[in-house]
Structures are given as C-alpha cells and as structure tokens.
C-alpha positions, 0 to 999 in steps of 0.5 A: 865494497867501496870500489867503483867502475867509472865508464868513460865511453869506450864500448870495449870497457867491459868486453867479455866480463862477468862483473860482480858488484856491491856497495854504493862506491867510495863517493856514494856515487855507485859501484858503476858510475856512467858519466859520458853521454850515450856511450853504451858502455855495457854493450859487451858485458856478459853478465852483472851480479850482486854479492851485496846490495849495490848502487848503479848511478847514471849522470849522462844519457845512456851513461851505463846500460845492461846489454850484451854484444850479442843482442841476446838475453842479459843475465842479471843475478840479484842473488837475494840482494838489492840493486838501486839504479839512481841518477838523472839519465835513462837506464836501459834494460836491454833483453834483461832476464833475472831468474832469481830472487831480489829487489830493484829499486828505480830511483832515476829522476825524470829530469825535463823529458820523463819519457827518456829519463827513466828505467827503460825496458827495451827490445824485449821484456824486462823478465824478472818474475821473482823480483820485487820492483820499487819505483820511488816517488816522483821517479819514472819508468817505462819503455818499448817492451813489457816489465814482468815482476813479481811485486811492484810498489809504484810511486812514480811515472809511467812513460811508455811511448807506445802500447807495447810496454805493459806491466805484468805483476805476478803478485801485489801492485801497490800504487802510492799516492804520488804515483801518476800515469798509471799503466793499465793493469789487469789481475793475473790468473787464479794463482797470481792474484 
C-alpha cells in the first residue's frame, strides 16, 4: 500500500508478471498509473490480484489495459476487495475472467468521445459472475463484448458501438436517476431474478 507502478509505454514493462496491488498510490494517482497514450502496457501481464482495495488510473488513451500476450482469458483476482478504475481515458478489459467475489467501480470520465473514454469490454465477455459492478454517476461503460456481473448499480452512460455488447446481470440491476442511454435489459431465469 502506497506503492505505484507508472506505465511508460514499453510493452514489456510487465512481461510475465503476476501483479498484486493495494491502495491508491503515494499521490492518489493509483497503484497503477498509465500516462502514455495507447501503449498496451499490460499486454504481457499474466494476472492482476488485489490484496486490499486498490485504484488504477488512466491519464492517456489506453494508458493501461488488462490483457495478456497470448490473447487468452486474463485472470483478475479481486479476493473480496474493490478495484476502482478512474481517470479520463479508455480502460480495456480484454477477455477478463473474474472467478471470485469483489466489487469494481468504473469511474472513468466520458470525455469528449464517450464511446472511447470508458470501461470497455473487448473481444470476449467481461465475465465476472460474482462481482458487484458500479458505474459512477456521469461515467461511461460499454464495448464490443458482453458484460456478465452479479449486480450492477448504473449511474452513467452505456456507449456500446454495436449490438454485441449486452449487459447480463445475474442479480440486481439498479439504474440511478443520472443514468442515460440504457442498455436493453432482460430478467434472468427464475433463479436469477
């Protein structure tokens, strides 16, 4: 807690690492801070885990994304903690798979192009069936692939550029008064109403 990794644009920065983070960094800019445009710096990261509540901040286009080099599922282990993703640039979840419980707060500011400045599910489903997902008021989420979460509190914008990005909430979907651009929602099966 108090430590920080600053992404510098090198694709190999986290090559082969299983990274565990906690806290919001020494200056409040995140335990991980991505400040270089479109560097795909986490391309070779093997996994990300939380040992306590943690914050990731993106200050430039694609300054930090969750993906590995093999293009396979990326394990995000929340371990019961809260991951807050903040900043003003797109954050890509590339084939992210969360098997444990926890909470994710999407606090990315939409910026001038909300379609590209958001928590973005890319290529395959953001699969987090045990995760409470919170979209902060006025913020944006969306992408090219489905979101699968246990519960969602939705106070922002849905910015999917196509019909492939659906929202699958297995528990409670709670839109807030500030929410706009609602995705089409369907109640689950009788076990998941």
